[in-house]
C-alpha positions in Angstrom: -0.1 -0.2 -0.2 1.1 3.4 -0.6 1.3 6.5 1.5 1.5 10.2 0.8 2.0 12.8 3.2 1.1 16.5 2.2 1.4 20.0 4.2 -1.8 21.5 4.3 -2.4 25.4 5.6 -5.8 26.7 7.5 -6.8 23.3 9.2 -7.9 24.4 13.1 -10.1 22.1 14.3 -11.5 19.0 14.7 -14.5 20.0 11.8 -11.6 20.7 9.4 -10.2 17.3 9.7 -13.4 15.7 9.2 -14.3 17.9 5.9 -10.8 17.0 4.7 -11.0 13.4 5.2 -14.7 13.1 3.7 -13.2 14.7 0.7 -10.2 12.7 0.1 -12.1 9.6 1.1 -13.8 10.0 -2.4 -11.0 9.7 -4.3 -10.6 6.3 -6.1 -8.0 4.4 -4.3 -7.9 5.7 -1.1 -8.7 3.5 1.8 -7.3 5.6 4.5 -6.9 9.3 5.9 -5.4 10.5 8.8 -5.2 14.8 9.4 -3.1 15.6 12.0 -4.5 19.3 12.6 -1.6 20.7 14.8 1.1 19.4 12.4 -0.8 20.6 9.3 -0.9 17.4 7.9 -2.7 14.7 5.8 -1.5 11.2 5.2 -3.6 9.0 2.8 -2.9 5.6 2.0 -4.0 3.4 -0.7 -3.5 1.8 -3.9 -3.0 4.0 -7.2 -4.2 7.3 -5.8 -3.4 10.4 -8.2 -1.6 13.6 -6.4 -3.4 16.0 -8.3 -6.7 14.3 -7.3 -5.8 14.3 -3.4 -4.6 17.9 -3.8 -8.1 18.7 -5.7 -10.1 17.2 -2.9 -7.9 19.1 -0.2 -8.9 21.9 -1.9 -12.7 20.9 -2.3 -12.6 20.9 1.6 -11.6 24.5 1.7 -7.9 24.3 2.5 -4.4 24.3 0.7 -2.1 22.0 -0.1 1.3 23.8 0.8 3.9 21.1 0.2 3.6 18.5 -2.6 2.9 15.3 -1.5 5.9 12.8 -0.8 5.0 9.1 -1.6 6.2 6.4 0.3 5.7 2.5 0.2 4.0 1.6 3.5 
């Protein structure tokens, strides 16, 4: 399973985390989303997940990816 980590600005509460999680979980291939609000980090796990699709989903939730996704094998 691949893992992508994105730096995201503007998140400040649990509602922010829930909004991001909901949008990113709708991206094809995503199986798990972890949002760390204090660190401003979103970790996405899944197979064949598009970086652009994750960035767009985070944007739909109202937040901005400030650092390109780092991909790692989990």
